[in-house]
DOTI-664228 format. One line per field, with one value per residue (C-alpha): residue number from 1; chain; x, y, z. Coordinates in nm, 3 decimals, decimal comma. Layout:
DOTI-664228
n = c(NUM|...)
chain = c(A|...)
px = c(X|...)
py = c(Y|...)
pz = c(Z|...)
***
This chain:
DOTI-664228
n = c(1|2|3|4|5|6|7|8|9|10|11|12|13|14|15|16|17|18|19|20|21|22|23|24|25|26|27|28|29|30|31|32|33|34|35|36|37|38|39|40|41|42|43|44|45|46|47|48|49|50|51|52|53|54|55|56|57|58|59|60|61|62|63|64|65|66|67|68|69|70|71|72|73|74|75|76|77|78|79|80|81|82|83|84|85|86|87|88|89|90|91|92|93|94|95|96|97|98|99|100|101|102|103|104|105|106|107|108|109|110|111|112|113|114|115|116|117|118|119|120|121|122|123|124|125|126|127|128|129|130|131|132|133|134|135|136|137|138|139|140|141|142|143|144|145|146|147|148|149|150|151|152|153|154|155|156|157|158|159|160|161|162|163|164|165|166|167|168|169|170|171|172|173|174|175|176|177|178|179|180|181|182|183|184|185|186|187|188|189|190|191|192|193|194|195|196|197|198|199|200|201|202|203|204|205|206|207|208|209|210|211|212|213|214|215|216|217|218|219|220|221|222|223|224|225|226|227|228|229|230|231|232|233|234|235|236|237|238|239|240|241|242|243|244|245|246|247|248|249|250|251|252|253|254|255|256|257|258|259|260|261|262|263|264|265|266|267|268|269|270|271|272|273|274|275|276|277|278|279|280|281|282|283|284|285|286|287|288|289|290|291|292|293|294|295|296|297|298|299|300|301|302|303|304|305|306|307|308|309|310|311|312|313|314|315|316|317|318|319|320|321|322|323|324|325|326|327|328|329|330|331|332|333|334|335|336|337|338|339|340|341|342|343|344|345|346|347|348|349|350|351|352|353|354|355|356|357|358|359|360|361|362|363|364|365|366|367|368|369|370|371|372|373|374|375|376|377|378|379|380|381|382|383|384|385|386|387|388)
chain = c(A|A|A|A|A|A|A|A|A|A|A|A|A|A|A|A|A|A|A|A|A|A|A|A|A|A|A|A|A|A|A|A|A|A|A|A|A|A|A|A|A|A|A|A|A|A|A|A|A|A|A|A|A|A|A|A|A|A|A|A|A|A|A|A|A|A|A|A|A|A|A|A|A|A|A|A|A|A|A|A|A|A|A|A|A|A|A|A|A|A|A|A|A|A|A|A|A|A|A|A|A|A|A|A|A|A|A|A|A|A|A|A|A|A|A|A|A|A|A|A|A|A|A|A|A|A|A|A|A|A|A|A|A|A|A|A|A|A|A|A|A|A|A|A|A|A|A|A|A|A|A|A|A|A|A|A|A|A|A|A|A|A|A|A|A|A|A|A|A|A|A|A|A|A|A|A|A|A|A|A|A|A|A|A|A|A|A|A|A|A|A|A|A|A|A|A|A|A|A|A|A|A|A|A|A|A|A|A|A|A|A|A|A|A|A|A|A|A|A|A|A|A|A|A|A|A|A|A|A|A|A|A|A|A|A|A|A|A|A|A|A|A|A|A|A|A|A|A|A|A|A|A|A|A|A|A|A|A|A|A|A|A|A|A|A|A|A|A|A|A|A|A|A|A|A|A|A|A|A|A|A|A|A|A|A|A|A|A|A|A|A|A|A|A|A|A|A|A|A|A|A|A|A|A|A|A|A|A|A|A|A|A|A|A|A|A|A|A|A|A|A|A|A|A|A|A|A|A|A|A|A|A|A|A|A|A|A|A|A|A|A|A|A|A|A|A|A|A|A|A|A|A|A|A|A|A|A|A|A|A|A|A|A|A|A|A|A|A|A|A|A|A|A|A|A|A|A|A|A|A|A|A|A|A|A|A|A|A)
px = c(5,803|5,454|5,319|5,034|4,840|4,852|4,533|4,594|4,485|4,501|4,368|4,345|4,035|3,878|3,609|3,484|3,324|3,091|3,342|3,335|3,667|3,704|3,688|3,986|3,865|4,099|3,842|3,718|3,740|3,443|3,148|3,338|3,236|3,044|3,146|2,918|2,919|2,783|2,530|2,417|2,381|2,184|1,941|1,890|1,792|1,556|1,417|1,329|1,163|0,938|0,861|0,629|0,687|0,463|0,644|0,969|0,956|0,788|0,963|1,292|1,421|1,465|1,707|1,868|1,942|2,116|2,309|2,445|2,521|2,711|2,914|2,986|3,081|3,322|3,512|3,507|3,627|3,286|2,993|2,684|2,461|2,650|2,634|2,312|2,291|2,226|2,228|2,583|2,816|2,624|2,321|2,493|2,657|2,326|2,162|2,423|2,430|2,047|2,031|2,249|2,084|2,295|2,257|2,315|2,690|2,794|3,040|3,092|3,444|3,489|3,798|3,915|3,926|3,613|3,362|3,142|2,811|2,896|2,996|2,654|2,491|2,689|2,592|2,228|2,210|2,407|2,243|1,908|2,033|2,202|2,537|2,858|3,050|3,409|3,700|4,031|4,293|4,469|4,845|4,914|5,082|5,226|5,149|5,291|5,090|5,213|5,104|4,754|4,689|4,808|4,597|4,272|4,348|4,397|4,049|3,882|3,735|3,521|3,231|3,295|3,030|3,117|3,429|3,357|3,684|3,723|3,909|4,042|3,976|3,819|3,963|4,308|4,333|4,478|4,486|4,458|4,629|4,264|4,380|4,568|4,312|4,046|4,285|4,341|3,958|3,912|4,143|3,932|3,594|3,481|3,295|3,403|3,204|3,435|3,330|3,494|3,337|3,652|3,771|3,617|3,831|4,101|4,223|4,204|3,939|3,902|3,617|3,595|3,962|3,954|3,725|3,534|3,199|3,033|3,186|3,023|3,141|3,061|3,080|3,022|3,357|3,668|3,447|3,300|2,938|2,602|2,547|2,344|2,550|2,690|2,674|2,660|2,868|2,774|2,950|2,702|2,713|2,618|2,324|2,040|1,892|2,033|1,770|1,765|1,690|1,345|1,141|0,928|0,763|1,056|1,073|1,213|1,252|1,639|1,908|1,841|1,443|1,483|1,738|1,675|1,305|1,200|0,938|0,955|1,259|1,509|1,743|1,922|2,243|2,270|2,180|2,433|2,721|2,867|2,900|3,117|3,320|3,366|3,489|3,736|3,884|3,917|4,124|4,343|4,206|4,497|4,723|4,501|4,487|4,867|4,895|4,656|4,851|5,170|5,020|4,858|5,206|5,369|5,091|5,107|5,500|5,468|5,223|5,433|5,721|5,563|5,404|5,693|5,515|5,463|5,253|5,037|4,914|5,235|5,354|5,064|5,101|4,721|4,631|4,499|4,463|4,729|4,724|4,919|4,957|4,884|5,130|4,891|4,950|4,694|4,350|4,334|3,953|3,721|3,556|3,885|3,921|3,575|3,617|3,932|3,760|3,501|3,742|3,901|3,536|3,491|3,825|3,729|3,837|3,678|3,974|3,868|4,018|4,000|4,121|4,322|4,507|4,592|4,649|4,487|4,530|4,417|4,335|4,400|4,271|4,409|4,164|4,225|4,138|4,420|4,781|5,039|4,971|4,637|4,842|5,079|4,748|4,619|4,926|4,915|4,545|4,645|4,896|4,670|4,346|4,425|4,763|4,740)
py = c(16,836|16,703|16,531|16,729|16,426|16,317|16,433|16,652|16,481|16,572|16,921|17,001|16,756|16,805|17,025|16,746|16,625|16,786|16,691|16,925|17,112|17,137|16,749|16,541|16,269|15,978|15,701|15,644|15,275|15,277|15,454|15,624|15,973|16,016|16,315|16,573|16,444|16,119|16,270|16,480|16,161|15,978|16,278|16,292|15,922|16,018|16,297|16,058|15,824|16,070|16,220|15,909|15,643|15,392|15,440|15,453|15,124|14,923|15,069|15,234|15,048|14,698|14,790|15,078|14,841|14,590|14,849|14,966|14,603|14,549|14,853|14,748|14,409|14,527|14,687|14,385|14,140|13,993|13,934|14,145|13,843|13,736|14,048|14,145|14,464|14,467|14,737|14,649|14,348|14,232|14,199|13,994|13,763|13,713|13,628|13,339|13,223|13,218|13,026|12,739|12,409|12,316|12,013|11,933|11,919|12,093|12,373|12,687|12,849|13,212|13,421|13,527|13,868|13,832|14,128|14,141|14,160|13,877|13,654|13,716|13,608|13,278|13,227|13,278|13,025|12,775|12,778|12,753|12,438|12,288|12,332|12,501|12,814|12,740|13,001|13,014|13,184|13,467|13,513|13,877|14,138|14,158|13,783|13,628|13,469|13,117|13,156|13,298|13,015|12,747|12,871|12,868|12,534|12,403|12,496|12,310|11,977|11,706|11,861|12,204|12,304|12,672|12,910|13,273|13,473|13,847|13,986|14,268|14,249|14,544|14,584|14,465|14,589|14,268|14,191|13,834|13,602|13,528|13,336|13,092|13,065|12,954|12,712|12,566|12,523|12,398|12,134|12,020|12,047|12,344|12,646|12,986|13,303|13,621|13,914|14,195|14,485|14,677|14,524|14,732|15,076|14,938|14,656|14,547|14,263|14,002|13,803|13,543|13,455|13,479|13,157|13,211|13,063|13,403|13,758|14,067|14,387|14,767|15,036|15,313|15,274|15,285|15,344|15,663|15,545|15,642|15,496|15,157|15,058|14,708|14,377|14,012|13,805|13,447|13,189|13,049|12,710|12,880|13,082|12,778|12,802|13,151|13,381|13,739|13,817|13,961|13,675|13,859|13,803|13,670|13,375|13,062|13,233|13,279|13,470|13,796|13,785|13,732|14,001|14,272|14,318|14,250|14,527|14,910|15,086|15,336|15,197|15,537|15,450|15,144|15,339|15,603|15,360|15,459|15,808|15,688|15,459|15,780|15,962|15,690|15,666|16,059|16,065|15,795|15,461|15,223|15,521|15,645|15,293|15,285|15,629|15,564|15,256|15,452|15,718|15,484|15,314|15,646|15,772|15,452|15,467|15,819|15,761|15,464|15,658|15,945|15,704|15,472|15,163|14,950|14,894|14,578|14,525|14,457|14,583|14,478|14,611|14,663|14,805|15,163|15,115|15,122|14,979|15,132|15,009|15,243|15,285|15,168|14,935|14,741|14,735|14,611|14,561|14,633|14,872|15,095|15,110|15,231|15,498|15,628|15,633|15,841|16,087|16,109|16,195|16,463|16,594|16,641|16,282|15,943|15,695|15,335|15,198|14,819|14,575|14,297|14,010|14,163|14,520|14,823|14,946|15,253|15,229|15,481|15,493|15,695|15,840|16,068|16,384|16,289|16,421|16,321|16,625|16,451|16,190|16,451|16,613|16,280|16,199|16,517|16,437|16,092|16,220|16,491|16,288|15,930|15,855|15,933)
pz = c(-5,049|-4,991|-5,315|-5,467|-5,545|-5,194|-4,972|-4,679|-4,355|-3,996|-3,909|-4,277|-4,306|-3,968|-4,108|-4,299|-3,966|-3,720|-3,446|-3,127|-3,178|-2,796|-2,728|-2,786|-3,059|-3,030|-3,015|-3,370|-3,327|-3,090|-3,300|-3,594|-3,713|-4,009|-4,232|-4,356|-4,717|-4,592|-4,376|-4,675|-4,891|-4,617|-4,591|-4,953|-4,919|-4,641|-4,844|-5,121|-4,878|-4,729|-5,070|-5,134|-4,893|-5,091|-5,413|-5,242|-5,061|-5,359|-5,646|-5,535|-5,248|-5,366|-5,678|-5,458|-5,175|-5,405|-5,600|-5,259|-5,167|-5,494|-5,429|-5,095|-5,208|-5,455|-5,184|-4,967|-5,260|-5,242|-5,464|-5,386|-5,403|-5,065|-4,871|-4,666|-4,481|-4,084|-3,829|-3,692|-3,658|-3,336|-3,518|-3,777|-3,537|-3,355|-3,705|-3,746|-3,405|-3,356|-3,701|-3,563|-3,453|-3,173|-2,966|-2,586|-2,507|-2,832|-2,783|-2,947|-2,910|-2,849|-2,764|-2,419|-2,556|-2,774|-2,778|-2,491|-2,662|-2,902|-2,596|-2,459|-2,773|-2,771|-2,410|-2,473|-2,775|-2,592|-2,259|-2,449|-2,613|-2,338|-2,524|-2,390|-2,465|-2,443|-2,439|-2,627|-2,408|-2,565|-2,529|-2,422|-2,457|-2,804|-2,894|-3,221|-3,489|-3,388|-3,035|-3,133|-3,376|-3,134|-2,852|-3,071|-3,229|-2,875|-2,778|-3,063|-2,958|-3,118|-2,998|-3,146|-3,374|-3,438|-3,378|-3,326|-3,420|-3,378|-3,670|-3,445|-3,083|-2,925|-2,578|-2,668|-3,019|-3,178|-3,542|-3,560|-3,826|-3,960|-4,273|-4,063|-3,783|-4,062|-4,181|-3,873|-3,790|-4,138|-4,062|-3,775|-3,967|-3,757|-3,947|-3,866|-3,799|-3,797|-3,595|-3,830|-3,648|-3,711|-4,037|-4,299|-4,367|-4,134|-4,313|-4,686|-4,720|-4,974|-4,839|-5,106|-5,066|-4,706|-4,704|-4,377|-4,350|-4,226|-4,209|-4,024|-4,012|-3,931|-4,180|-3,932|-3,793|-4,017|-4,336|-4,189|-4,310|-4,137|-3,798|-3,834|-4,160|-4,108|-4,320|-4,314|-4,574|-4,600|-4,800|-5,056|-4,898|-4,566|-4,689|-4,667|-4,316|-4,248|-4,107|-3,978|-3,613|-3,734|-3,931|-4,182|-4,530|-4,683|-4,470|-4,667|-4,958|-4,970|-4,823|-4,982|-4,970|-4,596|-4,515|-4,762|-4,605|-4,255|-4,224|-4,251|-4,147|-4,253|-4,484|-4,563|-4,362|-4,616|-4,933|-4,866|-4,808|-5,150|-5,032|-4,749|-4,979|-5,226|-4,929|-4,804|-5,167|-5,172|-4,874|-4,987|-4,945|-4,902|-4,850|-4,582|-4,402|-4,407|-4,274|-3,991|-3,905|-3,882|-3,670|-3,435|-3,383|-3,328|-3,085|-2,881|-2,856|-2,740|-2,466|-2,352|-2,334|-2,166|-1,903|-1,875|-1,944|-2,271|-2,561|-2,588|-2,942|-3,134|-3,443|-3,675|-4,039|-4,022|-3,690|-3,665|-3,295|-3,017|-2,682|-2,393|-2,037|-1,756|-1,479|-1,202|-0,919|-0,687|-0,809|-1,201|-1,202|-1,466|-1,225|-1,181|-1,569|-1,606|-1,336|-1,524|-1,840|-1,681|-1,549|-1,886|-2,030|-1,780|-1,878|-2,231|-2,420|-2,464|-2,479|-2,391|-2,070|-2,019|-1,758|-1,975|-1,823|-1,500|-1,611|-1,710|-2,067|-2,264|-2,638|-2,899|-3,240|-3,538|-3,801|-4,097|-3,863|-3,590|-3,568|-3,332|-3,122|-3,006|-2,846|-2,674|-2,550|-2,419|-2,233|-2,056|-1,946|-1,839|-1,613|-1,482|-1,432|-1,378|-1,219|-0,835)
***
């Protein structure tokens, strides 16, 4: 019998979103989906802003922004004074990377499976400084924690000035042993920037205890906040000299003075993050996260069984995404992966397809509105549209 205190999920909550009922939504991990209640909260902040913009920006926004940051920080296991809002994790990574003082021949380590946009940002700052971007190879598929930590530790050298570590890799859907990786970098005197784009709302975070130097995250994915709601957490000892991508009136006046105001912009996505946190809690909070992890594992196993292949992301206790190898021979190029994804889009679903380590893999996500039937439907579409 269902516990009456347990929120109903799956089809029972789909009406909470504006999702197209004819489209198969199994890719929450890319862009999330903002529920109606959060959109309503965002629109109310926009209404208040437009009722009298001068009053809003000068008398309302500063305190409201800090209150929202305090609320988010409590969820992240952090202090509000150490959290600044940014549009997304890539913007936060750029702020850290472009604040670095790199010298010729310095090195910045990225992961082989690191997010492409952030790798490009590392490439940009290293090339401008005459420094080097180096790469830590990733054991795959289904790597164990020891192998991951060893691979990253082996990529560090006396010239390494920063390690950029994905908390959860995007294309390969691996939840990395972040605490052990940070400890290994600390032992070599290397600071760590964590790209936690998929972290908030998918895994439980305690940022102060984690002890990274910087952690950036998105709230529009697993927390279901409005698009454009991300954050940058900076350790107090790393805030001096840290600047937003846009330099503005707050320059040299401190971390929050610089990040909280870079010019006129719509901050409603940030101000409505409390509504997203309330929604996440109403759907179960930690119990919702555990349910999504179990559903992702079940969905990936179903797909692998139907396709006669294998899963790729292991059995992490924190992973609401699953990875399944497509049964393809011959060409395993990114171009072929993209063509398959486009065929799936034409068929009515958007499941990321990526070329990883010599094979083509499909990634699924499990969100509150998904059920196992979604992955059964996806298996049928894959068999029909991608396997020749």
